[in-house]
C-alpha positions in Angstrom: -33.7 -1.1 106.2 -37.2 -1.8 107.3 -37.2 1.3 109.4 -36.0 3.3 106.4 -38.9 1.9 104.3 -41.4 2.8 107.0 -40.6 6.5 106.4 -42.4 6.1 103.0 -45.7 4.3 103.9 -47.5 5.3 100.7 -44.6 4.4 98.3 -44.7 1.2 96.4 -41.6 -1.0 96.2 -41.2 0.1 92.6 -41.2 3.7 93.8 -38.7 3.0 96.6 -36.3 1.0 94.5 -36.2 3.1 91.3 -32.5 3.7 90.9 -33.1 7.3 89.8 -35.3 8.2 92.8 -34.4 5.8 95.7 -34.5 7.8 98.9 -31.0 8.3 100.4 -32.0 7.0 103.8 -33.0 3.7 102.1 -29.9 3.5 100.0 -27.7 4.1 103.1 -29.6 1.4 105.0 -28.9 -1.1 102.2 -25.2 -0.2 102.2 -25.1 -0.7 106.0 -26.8 -4.1 105.6 -24.4 -5.1 102.8 -21.4 -4.2 105.0 -22.8 -6.3 107.9 -23.4 -9.3 105.6 -19.9 -9.0 104.1 -18.4 -8.9 107.7 -20.2 -12.2 108.5 -18.6 -14.1 105.7 -15.3 -12.5 104.8 -12.6 -10.2 106.1 -12.7 -8.1 102.9 -15.9 -6.7 101.4 -17.3 -8.2 98.2 -16.2 -6.2 95.2 -19.7 -6.1 93.6 -23.3 -6.8 94.5 -23.2 -9.7 91.9 -20.2 -11.3 93.7 -22.1 -11.0 97.1 -25.3 -12.5 95.5 -23.4 -15.4 93.8 -21.7 -16.2 97.1 -24.9 -16.1 99.2 -27.0 -18.1 96.6 -24.1 -20.7 96.4 -24.3 -21.1 100.2 -28.1 -21.4 100.0 -27.8 -24.0 97.2 -25.5 -26.1 99.4 -27.8 -25.8 102.4 -30.9 -26.9 100.4 -28.9 -29.8 98.9 -27.9 -30.8 102.4 -31.5 -30.6 103.6 -32.6 -32.8 100.7 -30.1 -35.5 101.8 -31.4 -35.4 105.4 -34.9 -35.9 104.2 -33.8 -38.8 102.0 -32.3 -40.5 105.0 -35.3 -40.0 107.2 -37.6 -41.7 104.6 -35.3 -44.7 104.4 
């Protein structure tokens, strides 16, 4: 994905991620990354981007909660 973005050094993120004009190489790179993420966590791909985001943010929330518990024990 980063290599794809390097092909457009003068473009802003707003330019690159405009849904009407997003370069195909960048779109394809994101799809490839999404597939890799899906394969890390499930046998079947997520049905939607929202489903993927909810899953990942849920995992992050649990991780952060766990880190907070560790810090609480260290201070005791």
